[in-house]
N, C-alpha and C positions, 0 to 999 in steps of 0.2 A: 504494500500500500504506500502511496506517495502523497506528500502534503507540502506545498510551498517549496518544491525541489528537494525535500527531505524524504527519506523512506522510514516506514514504521514497521518494526518486527515484533511479534509476540511469540513467546515460547517459554520453556522451562530451562533452568540452569543445570547443565550436566556436570560441569567441573569448574572450580576456581583455579586458574592457572597461576595468577599472580595478584596480590592485593597489598597496597601500601597503606598502613595505618596513618602515616604522616600526611599524605595528600589525598587519599581515597582512590588513587588511580588503580584500576582493576583490569585484568585480562581474564575473560571467562569463555567457556564453550557453552553455547545455547542451542537447544534442540527446537528448531522451528519446523513443525510438520514433518519430522523425520530427517531434516537436513541439519547437520552440525555446523554452526557459524561461530567464528571467533568475534567476540564483541569486546571493545576497549573503551574506557572512559572513566570519569570520576563517579564513584558509587560508594555509598555508605552501607555497611552491614548487609552484604549480599551473600547468600549461601546456596549451595547445591540444592536442587529440588524446588527452588522458588520459581514462581511465574513472574516474568518481566514483560513490560511493554517498553521498547526502546525506540527513540527517534534519532536519526542521524544519517550518515552517508557511508558508502563503501569506499575503502582506500586500499592501495597496494603498497605494503611495507617492503622495502628492498631486501630485508632479512627474513621477515616472518610471513610474507605473502599477503593475501587478501584478508582484510579485517573490516569489521563494521564499527566505525567510530561514533559512539553514542553521545549526543549532546543533552538529551533528556532521558531520564530513566524513571519509570513508574513501577513500583512494586505491587504485585498482586498476591494475596494470600493463597497458598495452595488449596485447591477446592476439592479434588478427588482424593479418595483413600490412598491410591497409588502415589499421587504427587506428595501427599502429606508424609507417607512412609519414606519416600526418597529424601524429602526435606529434613526430617528428623534423623534419619540414618546418616546424614552427611556430617553430623557433629555440630550443627548450627546452635543447638541448645546444649550448653556444657553439662556433661554427665549423662547424656542420652546417646547410646550407641545403637547399632543396627538391631541387636536382639531386643533391647528394651523398647525401641521404636516400634518393632513389629507387634509386641504384646500390647502396646498402647493403642495402635491402630486396630488391632483385632478386637479390642474391647470397645473403643468409641467410634471407630470408622471415620467418616468424613466430619464428625463433630469434635475430633480430637483437639484441634487448635482452639476452637471456640471454648471448650472446657478449660484448656490451659489458661486462657485469658480471663474468663469470667468466673470460673469455679474450680481453681486448681486443686483444692483438697480432694476432689473426686478422683484425681489420678492415683490416690492411695489404694483404690480398688484393684490396681494392676499389681501383679506379683512382683516384688522387688522394689516397690516405691513406698517409702514411709510418708507420714503426714508432713514432716519437715522437708523431705526431698521434694514432695509435690509442690509445696509453697516456693521452694527455691526455683523449680522449673518454671512455675508461673511468673515469678519475678523476672527471671532472665528473658522469658518470652515477651513480657510487657516492655522490658528495657529495649530489646531489639526493635520491636514495632514502634516503640516511642521514638527511636532515632528517625524512623521514616515519617512519623507525624511531625517531628521538628523540621525535617527537610521540606515537607509539604507546606508547613506554615511559612517558612522563609521564602519559598519559591513565589508566594503571592506578592512579595515585595521585590521581585526580580533580583534576589541575592544569588549570585552564581554559586554552583556546587562546591568549588574549592573553599569559598568563604563560609558557606553553610557548614562544611565539615569542621572548619576551625571554630565556628560558634558552638557546634555540638561538643567539641572537645573541651571547651571552656566551661560550659554550663549544663551539658547533658540534657536530661528531660525537663529541667527547669528553664531552658532557653526561651520558649514562648512566653512564660510568665515573666521572666527577667526583662524581655523586650517590651512586653505590654506595660510593665511598671516603669521602665526607664529605657526608651529606645536610644537615648544618647550614649548608652554604653557601647553602641555599635561604632561610634566615631572615636573610640579609644585607640591607643597605639596597637593593641593586640588584634583588632579587627580591621580598622583602617577605613571605614566609610567616611565620607565627608560629612561635615556638620549639616550641610544642606540636605543630604540624603537622609540622615537620621531625623532631621526636622520634618521632612515630608512624611516619614513613617509616623512620627509623633502626631502630626496633624490628622492623619488618617485614623489614628487611635483616639482622637479627641482630646489630646493634651493641650491645655490653654497656653497662650504665649507668655503669660506671667507665672506659670506654674514653677514652683521651686525646683522641680526636676529639670526643667528646661534651662532655668537660670544657672543652675550648677553645671549642667552639661556644657553650656556655652562658655563659662569661665574656664573650665578644665580644658576645653577645646582650644581656647586662646593660648593657654600655657603650652599645650602640646604642639600647636601649630608653630609657636615661636622656637621650639627646639630645632625646627628646620632652618631657622635663621641664625642658629648657633648660640642662642641664649639658653643658659641654664636656669634662669629665673627672670622675673620681671619686677621692676619697681611698682609699687602700689598705683601710682598715678598712671603709668602706661597700661597696666592691666585693667584699671577702671575704665579708661577711655576706650580701649579696644573692645571690652566686654559690652559697654553701653552701645557702641556702634553695631556690633553683631546682633545683640538681643533687642535693640531699641527699648532699653529699660532705663529706669531712673537710678540715680546715684544711690539712693537709700536702699533700693532693692538689691543692687550689686553688693553694697556693704553688708547687708544682712546675710546674703548668701555666702560671702567670703568668711564671715564669722562662723556660720554653720559648717562650712567645709573645713575650716581650721579645727573646730571642735571635734569633727569626725576624723581628723587627721588625713583627709583626702588631699590637702595641700598644707604646706609649712610656711608660716610667716617668720621672717628672720630680719632683725634690725642690725644693719652694718653701717658704722660711721653716721648714725642718726637717720639713716634712710631705711624704710620698710620695703623688703623684697618678699615675693611669694614664689615658692618652689613646688613642683611636683615632688612627692616624698622620695622617689628613687634618685632624682638629681641632687637633692639635698644630701642624701646619704652618700652619694658618690663624691661630692666635693668635700664633705667633712671627713670621710674616710681617707681620701687621698692626702689631705692636709695632715691628718693625724699620723698616718703611716710614714710619710716623708719626714715629719718632725722627729719621729722615733728613730728613723734610719740615720739622720744627721747627728743624733745624740749618742748613738753607739760608737764607742771608741775602739777602733781596730788597733792591734799592736804596732808600736813604732818600728819602722824598718829603715831609718835614714841612710846610714852608710851602705848597708847591704843593697838597698834599692839603687843607689848611685852606681855601685859596681855592676849590678845586673844590667842596668841600662847602658853602661859603657860597653859591656860585653855584647849586648844586642847590636849596638852600632857597629862594632867590629865585624860581627857575623854578617850583617846586611850591607856593610860597606857604605854607610851613610852617616851623616852628622845631623842630629835633630836641632832645629832652631830652639831658642830658649822657651818659647811658649809651647812648642811641641813636647819638649822635655817635661815642662810643668804639667801638661795634660796627662802624659803617660804615667808620671809618678803619682799624680792625684788619683787616677783611675785604679792603680794597683794598691795605693795606700788607703783610700777612703771607701766607704760603703756606697756613696752616691756622687755622681758627677754629671754635669751638663757640659757637652763639648759642642761649641758652635763655631761657625766661620763661613765666609762666602766662598765663591769659586776661586780656585788657584791658591788657597791658603794652606794646603797640605793636610786637609782633614782626613783624607783616605790614608795617607802615609802614617799619620798619627794613630788612626784607628787600628791599622794593621800592627803597629808597634804595641799598642795596648793589648790586643788579642794575643799576640805572640808571647808577651811577657807574662800575662795571666796564665796562659797554658803552661809555660815553663815552671810557674810556681804551683802547678797542680790543679788549677781551676778548670772545671768543665765549663766551656763558654757557649751560651745560646745566642744566636743572632736572629733578629726579626725586623720586619718593617711593616707598615700599615697595608700596603697593596702588593699584589703579585709582581707587578713590574718593578716596584722598588726593592722587593726581596730578591728578585733575579739580579738586579743591578748590584745589590749588596754582595751577592754570591760571587759575581764576576770580579768585583773590586778586592774582595778579601781572600778569594780562593777557598772559601769554606761554605758549607750549606747554610743558607738563610731561608727562613720561612715567613709567611705572613703571620702577624700576631695571632690571628684567629687560629691558624694551623698550629702554631706553637702551643696555644692553650687548648688544643684538641676540641674544636667546636663540635657541639652536638645540639640536639633538640629534645625538649621534654615531650611527654605524651600529648600535651596540649598544643605542641608546635612552637613553644617558646625557645628562643636561643639560650643555650647554656654552654658551659665549658667543663670538660672533664678535669682539667687542671684548675685547682682552687686551693683554699687553705688546708683542706683535708687531704688533698692529693697534689702537693706542690711540684713545681718543675725541678728536674734533677740537675740543676746547674749551680755552680759556685759564682757565676757572673752572667748577666744578661745584658746584651747591647741592643738598643733600639735605634734604628736609623729613621730619618725623615720624621722626627718627633713632632714637627709643626703640624702634621696631618693627623695626629692621634687625638681623639676626643676624650672627654672626661669619663665616659662609661667604659670604654675599652681600656683606658689607663687604670681605672679602678680594678677591673678584672685581672689585669696584668699584675698589679701590686698584691692582690689577694693570692696569686698563684706562685709568688716567689718566696723562698725561705727567708726567715728573719736575718740570717747572716749572709744572704746573697748580695753580691755587688750589683749595682744598676748603673749603666752608662747610657745616657740619653744624648743622641747625636742629632743635631738639626740646625736649621737656619731660621731664626725668628723674624727675618725680614721677608720671608715668603708668606703666602696666604695661610690663614688658619685652617683648621680641620673643617670638613663638611658637616660633621656631627657637632653636637653642642659642646661648648667650652672653648677656651683659648689657652690650653694647658701649658705649652712651652713658654709662651709670653708671660703667663701668670707666675710660673716657677721662677723665671729670670727676674721679673719685676719685684718679686717678694724679697730678693737678696738673702734668702735663707738657705739656698741650695748651692753647694760648691760649683763653680763654673769656670771654664777656661774658654776665652774667645780668641780664636786664631785670626790675626789681622794682617800678618805679613803676606803680601802677594809675591810668590816666588818668581824668579827671573823668567823661566820658560813660560809660565802662565801669563806673565805680564805682556808677552808679545801678542797675546790674543786680545782683539778689540772687544770680543764678547765679554771677557773677564774684566777688562779695565772699565768698560761702559757699565757693567753690572755694579761694580763698586762705586762708580760715579753716581749712579741712580740712587743707591742706598744713602749716599752722603748728600743727596739733594742737588747734585750737579747735573747739568744737561749732558747727555752722552754725545760723543763726537759723531755727527751725522754727515760729515763731509768726506771721510776717507773712502777711497774706492778700491783699495788693493789689500784688504784684510779679510776678516771673517764676519764683519758686521756691516751691512749695507742699508742705507735709507733711500727709498724710492718715493719722491714726493708725488702726491696724487691731487688732482683738482676737484674730483667729486667721487662719490661712492661707486658709481657705475664703472668709472675708470679703474678704481681700486680693485673691484671684483674681477674685472678682466685681467688686470695685472697678476692677481693671485692665481687665476686659472692658467694664464700663460706660463707663469713660473713653474707650476706643478706639472703641467702637461708637456711643455716643450723646453723651456729655457734651462732649467736646472738639470733635467735628465741629459740634455744634449751637452751642456757645458761641463758638468761634474760627474755624469754617469749615475746620478742618484735614481733610485726606484721611486716612482710616485706613491707606491703602496707601502713599501717597507722603510724608506729612508726619509721622505719628506712629510712633514706634519704642519698643517695650518692650525694656528691657535687663535681663538677669538675671545675677546673679553666677555661676550654674551652669546646666548643662543638666538636672541631676537634681533630683528632688523636686517637690512639688505646686506650687511657684512657680518651677520651672526652665523653661528655654526649650522643652523638649520637650513638657511637659504644657500650658503656656500656649499654645503653637502649636496643639495639638489643640483646645483650647477656643475660641481665637480664630478658628480656621478654621471651626468650626461656626457661630459667630455672624456673622462678617464675610463668609464665603463658603460658605454652607450648600449641601447637595446640591440639585439642581434638575433637572427634566426637560431633557434635551438638553445638560446640563453634564457633559462627559466626565471620568472619573477614571482614575487608574492607581495601582498599588502598586509600590513599589520598595524593597527591603531593609527592609521593615516600615513604610515611610512611605507615607502616602496623599497624592497630589497631585491637584489638581482645577483645571480651567480657572478662571481668575480668582484663583488663589492668589498671594500675595506670597512670593517665593523669593529665596534668596541663593546666589551661586556661591561655593563654599568652597575652591577652589584655582585657581591660574592654569592656564588652558588656552589655548594660543596657536593652536590649530587650529579652535576653534569658529567657524563661519561666521556672519556677520551682514549684514543689509541695512538701509539707511535708506530712507525714503519717497521721497527724491529719486533713488533708484537706486544710490547709492554702496554698494559692497560692501567688506567687510574681514574680518579674522579676529581672534579673541581675546576671551575672557571671563576676568575677573580676580577673584581672591580678594577677597570683600567687596562685589562688585557686587550690587545689589538690583534686582529686576525683578518683573514679573507674568506669569504663564503666560497667553498668549493662546489657544493651541490645543494640545490633545492629540489626535493622530490615531492611534488604536489600530491600524488596518490597516497603516499604514506605520511604526508604532512611532516616531513623531517628536513632538517637543515644540517649540513656538515660545514664546520668552520675550522680552518687551519690556523692554529696559534704556533708560530715558529715550527717546532719539531713534533707537534701533536695535532690530531684532528678530533674535535669535539662534536658530539651529536646533540641537536636540539629538536624538540617537537615544535610545531608551529605555535603552540600556546606559550612557549618559552621565548618567542621572538621579542616580547616586550622587554627582555633583559638585554637586547642588542640595540645599538644605534649606529647609523653610518658614522664613519670616523675619518673621512678625508679631511674634515675640519672638526676640532673638538674645542671645548671651552678651556681656558687657562686653568680653572679649578680642576677639571678632569685630567689635566696633564701632570698634576703634581706627582712627584715620585718617579717620573719618567724622564728619559733623555732621548733626543732624536738627532740624527745626523744633521738634518737641515730643518729649520723652523721658519715659517712665513707668518708674520704677525700684521694683519690689517688694523690700522689705528685711525679711524675717522668714522663719524656718523653714528656713534653709540650714545647712549644716555650718559649725561655728565657725571652721574653718581658712580659710574664705572671707572672714571679717570682718577685712579689713585696709585700711589707709588709702589706698594708691595705687589699689586697685580702686574704691573709692568716688569718689576724685578723678577717675579716668578716666571713670567713668560720668557724673558731674556735668558735666564739660567737653565732653560730646558734644552737649549741648542748646544750640540757638541762641536760641529765643524763649521756651521754656517747659519747666520741669522739675517733675515731680510725683513725690514719694517716697511710696509707700504701704506702711506697715509699722509698726515699733516704734521709738520714740525711743531705746530702750536699745540696739537694734542699730546705729543711726547712731552713737551715742556709742562703742560698742564698736569700730566700724571706725575712727573718728577716733583713738581712743587706741592702736590697734594699729599702730605704725609699723614693725613687723617686715617688712622687704622680703622679697619672694619669694627664698628662698635658691637661689643658682645657683653651682655649682662652676666657676669660671673662674680663669685666672691672667693674663689680659691686663693687669690693673692692675700686677701684679708684674713682668711682662716689660717694660712701659713704663718702670718705675722703675729698671730695671737701668742701671748706669753705662755 
């Protein structure tokens, strides 16, 4: 049967081939009028013997063949005695096996399931079932069919199956009542509906605009929304104004609701330097824990190693055939001597040489050293520079998920990391929550070396950790400032240091690695960028447009934003062609041969190497090329360097075109050649550390295409991105 281009199948489940409790993704064999059909899709609590009605399309998977991809699944209670016997024999109800199932069906026939649901004590009439067992069977049956009732309730509000499964895991059978009482729980961080979507459900349920539930939901939403802007908390005045705009409520109503939320500990009020701030509880705990733990680490006194350490450092210099500069020597000694150190420095200041010295000396002294960085690309770069394995911080902490789908780490205070020292690179990218989890996972006597550049952009997540640590002046720090002779020959390096010091970079030089190409309007700038990627740089330097050249944009939006430039670059670098398969996802067009970026960590993506090695994980910032789009099986293969990862179409929202990416997305990465368009953006994007971050992404060549006035404006604007945090203040407490 067909409906709106979709097909509808009905039949009984013969076998569950695969089922993920995490996502609900299921592969099963279904008997449709004697024909066995493989059905795949997101399904909750499905068991052999059940009757299903599924709506979807047939697809041809390159490995598993023809499958029916179900978009809608309706459960039907097994009606005949044979269907009930098959269902109960499958083990769907814990404790009921084939023999017991047969006795139950022989006793009650087609009324067996009805009795289990409505009068389970009657099951004790069956040999081998006690009254207590009968009640257990009834409760389990009601739980399973309760899941389906929950899914049906959520479906009426167009909540997609994957989200519905997450809701079920959080609240179980109470989900409908929970949502009826407070639909704004759906726009919390764990579910992720927008406030507007939750508000629409609330209106449908008859909740008044001035109801306390709505006011509380709106205030908590404002705090959660501002986590995306990097804020750990909000001043009372800011929270009041934003909440009034969202809820169209009076000041008195907001104040009363804030008091009630604080009394219920759903938010935390904290006065710092005479100003009242409001936190979500987990962010308050993160900031106060980090501050307390770091204060404790600085107070622990390691044994004095003065003369011995000097001798060991001299021996290391002889072995490596180098002589460390004074600040490098100071950093190495501090890292080995103290429990905690921040190492900072711009390009060309010998940060890598210093870091390698620290690691080598720590290892010589018997410390097992763990290396990590916030992103996959940053970790890979750290491995290349140190010659040792480096992981993402998530991987180091052994990321996992709870039964409810919440992120957790296997490494924690009860199961700490097995290292005597841990080194974190690109510390400016680390947010407060991740840093808290790292601190909880290291032993009390473990050394911690934090390496970063405070002049770069702060983390995407909430907090401004590295800057707060430095500004508190409570953490030992060495800042490498000397630019070494070889690095000083690079205009990329010297201009980067000029930018940090508020000086205009040299835009006139034509024979180095930093070029400025003046543009008269945004249209010309776009064509210049496209010409550089497509023709000029590949012809002049032999750079690959896909693997070597990267366009960086201050913003996604506008005629020179990454979205529009990606569209134009895709047309030039990877135009449509016969046999080149395309697909659309969430308004974006992907084509075989496209350069793409993974935009969030996904530890379940499966990949293979040519030598047969297999593994899992695709990480935020990974850049690759689409090798294949298979429409029948709805799968995408993406090559990341030496491995090929497989996505289903539903995971394509984790990919973006990457011919052009934002400067924020480029953090932790380096590229052979960077093209930076600078004109026509919103003025709020013209600030110094964004320009500095972009410039320091280039290894061999940087080209700025735009207006000199824009460059000057960015250099002069040293107003750092404002973030509401109190970590600095907590660190400075006596």
